[in-house]
C-alpha positions in Angstrom: 15.9 25.9 10.3 16.3 24.9 14.0 18.7 22.0 13.8 18.9 21.2 17.3 15.1 20.7 17.4 14.8 19.5 13.6 12.1 22.0 12.9 12.0 23.9 9.6 9.7 26.9 9.3 8.7 28.7 6.0 7.1 31.9 6.2 5.5 32.3 2.8 3.0 34.3 0.5 1.1 31.3 -1.1 -0.6 31.6 -4.3 -4.1 30.5 -3.8 -5.6 31.7 -7.0 -6.6 29.7 -10.0 -5.9 30.2 -13.7 -9.5 29.5 -14.1 -10.4 32.7 -12.4 -10.6 36.0 -14.1 -8.1 38.9 -13.1 -7.5 40.0 -10.5 -9.1 37.1 -8.5 -6.6 34.8 -10.4 -3.7 36.5 -8.5 -4.7 35.9 -5.0 -2.1 34.9 -2.3 -2.3 34.5 1.4 0.4 34.6 4.1 1.2 31.4 5.8 3.6 29.7 7.8 4.6 26.0 6.9 6.3 23.9 10.1 8.1 20.9 9.0 9.0 18.5 11.9 11.6 15.6 12.2 13.8 17.3 9.7 16.5 14.7 8.3 18.6 17.0 6.2 18.4 20.5 4.6 20.4 21.3 1.6 20.7 24.8 0.2 22.2 25.2 -3.2 24.0 28.8 -4.0 22.5 31.0 -6.3 23.7 30.5 -9.9 26.5 32.5 -10.8 24.9 33.9 -13.9 21.9 35.4 -11.7 23.1 37.7 -9.1 21.1 40.0 -7.3 17.9 39.0 -9.6 15.7 38.4 -6.5 13.3 41.4 -6.1 13.8 43.1 -2.6 11.7 41.4 0.0 10.9 38.1 -1.6 11.7 35.5 -3.9 9.8 33.1 -6.2 9.8 29.4 -5.7 8.0 26.3 -6.9 7.9 23.0 -4.8 7.1 19.3 -4.9 7.8 15.8 -3.6 10.5 13.3 -4.5 13.3 14.6 -6.9 12.6 17.5 -9.5 12.5 16.0 -12.9 15.3 14.9 -14.4 17.7 16.7 -12.2 19.1 14.0 -9.6 21.3 15.9 -6.9 23.4 13.9 -4.5 21.4 13.9 -1.4 21.1 11.2 1.7 18.3 8.8 1.5 15.2 10.0 3.2 14.8 8.2 6.3 11.5 6.2 6.9 8.8 8.4 8.1 10.0 11.4 6.0 9.3 13.1 2.5 12.0 14.4 0.3 10.9 17.8 -0.5 12.5 19.8 -3.3 12.0 23.7 -3.8 13.3 25.7 -6.7 14.3 29.2 -6.3 13.3 31.0 -9.8 15.2 34.0 -8.9 18.6 32.2 -8.1 18.4 29.3 -10.7 19.1 26.9 -7.7 17.2 24.3 -5.4 16.5 23.8 -1.7 16.4 20.2 -0.6 15.0 18.7 2.6 13.3 15.5 3.9 10.8 16.0 6.8 8.4 14.0 8.7 4.8 15.6 9.4 4.1 19.3 8.5 1.6 21.9 9.2 0.2 24.8 7.3 -1.1 28.0 9.6 -2.7 31.0 7.8 -1.1 34.1 9.1 -2.9 36.8 7.0 -6.0 37.7 4.8 -6.1 37.3 1.2 -3.9 39.7 -1.1 -4.9 40.4 -4.6 -2.0 41.6 -7.0 
């Protein structure tokens, strides 16, 4: 997160497989960088105390979406006009990351990987 420039860059390994595909094609991933501009806020919850050290070395698993994550309503600033509120659930830590950003772009940075 570059606070001065209001730019967030996320280096991710994105699942691009499909549950309709047979193994191993189902577990297809690709490296990518997501760049979010005009970030209005960036909030990272601490890991749940009952989940210390549960992340595997080198990575974490996340889920993400727009708006609020279901019934969970954290106290956050209002997302300014022209931005979209985003949540990311960090499964390994049972905690969330929240931000609101303007435009975003995705750049593929690697070839498909199969697990």
